[in-house]
C-alpha positions as CSV (number, residue, x, y, z in Angstrom):
1,M,43.2,-37.8,-36.1
2,I,42.6,-41.5,-36.3
3,V,38.8,-41.0,-35.8
4,K,38.8,-38.4,-38.6
5,N,40.6,-40.8,-41.0
6,Q,38.3,-43.6,-40.1
7,Q,35.3,-41.4,-40.8
8,K,36.7,-40.5,-44.2
9,Q,37.2,-44.2,-45.1
10,E,33.7,-45.0,-44.0
11,L,32.4,-42.1,-46.2
12,K,34.4,-43.4,-49.2
13,M,33.0,-46.9,-48.8
14,A,29.5,-45.6,-48.3
15,N,29.7,-43.6,-51.5
16,L,31.2,-46.5,-53.5
17,S,28.5,-48.9,-52.3
18,K,25.8,-46.5,-53.5
19,L,26.8,-47.1,-57.2
20,T,25.0,-49.7,-59.1
21,P,27.1,-52.1,-61.2
22,R,25.9,-50.3,-64.3
23,E,26.9,-46.9,-62.9
24,A,30.3,-48.3,-61.8
25,G,30.8,-49.5,-65.3
26,I,29.9,-46.2,-66.8
27,L,32.2,-44.4,-64.4
28,E,35.1,-46.7,-65.5
29,L,34.4,-45.9,-69.1
30,V,34.4,-42.2,-68.3
31,L,37.8,-42.6,-66.6
32,A,39.0,-44.4,-69.7
33,G,38.1,-41.3,-71.7
34,Y,35.0,-42.5,-73.5
35,T,32.4,-40.0,-74.7
36,N,28.8,-40.4,-73.9
37,K,28.2,-41.7,-77.4
38,A,31.0,-44.2,-77.1
39,I,29.7,-45.4,-73.7
40,A,26.3,-45.8,-75.2
41,A,27.6,-47.9,-78.0
42,Q,29.8,-50.0,-75.7
43,M,26.9,-50.7,-73.2
44,F,24.1,-51.0,-75.9
45,I,22.1,-48.1,-74.3
46,S,21.1,-44.7,-75.6
47,E,23.1,-41.5,-75.0
48,K,20.2,-40.1,-73.0
49,T,20.5,-43.2,-70.7
50,V,24.2,-42.5,-70.3
51,E,23.3,-38.9,-69.3
52,F,20.7,-40.2,-66.9
53,H,23.2,-42.5,-65.3
54,L,25.9,-39.8,-65.1
55,S,23.6,-37.4,-63.4
56,H,22.8,-40.0,-60.7
57,I,26.5,-40.8,-60.4
58,Y,27.4,-37.2,-59.8
59,M,24.7,-36.9,-57.2
60,K,25.7,-40.0,-55.4
61,I,29.4,-39.3,-55.2
62,G,29.0,-35.5,-54.6
63,V,30.5,-34.0,-57.7
64,H,29.2,-31.7,-60.4
65,T,31.5,-32.4,-63.4
66,R,32.8,-35.3,-65.5
67,V,36.4,-34.4,-64.6
68,L,35.7,-34.5,-60.9
69,A,33.9,-37.8,-61.3
70,G,37.0,-39.2,-63.0
71,V,39.2,-37.9,-60.2
72,W,36.8,-39.5,-57.7
73,A,36.9,-42.8,-59.6
74,L,40.7,-42.8,-59.5
75,Q,40.6,-42.5,-55.8
76,H,37.8,-45.0,-55.1
77,L,37.4,-47.6,-57.8
78,Q,39.6,-50.7,-57.8
79,T,41.5,-50.9,-61.1
80,E,42.8,-54.4,-60.5
81,T,40.9,-55.8,-63.4
82,R,42.4,-53.5,-66.0
83,E,44.9,-55.2,-68.3
84,F,48.0,-53.4,-69.3
85,P,50.1,-54.5,-72.2
86,S,53.2,-56.4,-71.2
87,E,56.6,-55.2,-72.4
88,S,58.4,-57.7,-74.6
89,K,62.1,-57.6,-74.9
């Protein structure tokens, strides 16, 4: 059981390390609910380029849909840098 968990962890890290910084950024925007058009505007690239990056992301992480890529991102990407509004009393 321990060996199996270790193999899963190594697989997760291998998949995450395969993403370029640009792909990781696009995946974070997908997770945030951005459309391809909004991602393109945010990153100053064309929608076709976003589609190109997404197809590579799907292939690298082993998924076939945007929703599954978002689920994968929730499980693998660190979200420490996200800022959440603080509650004021």
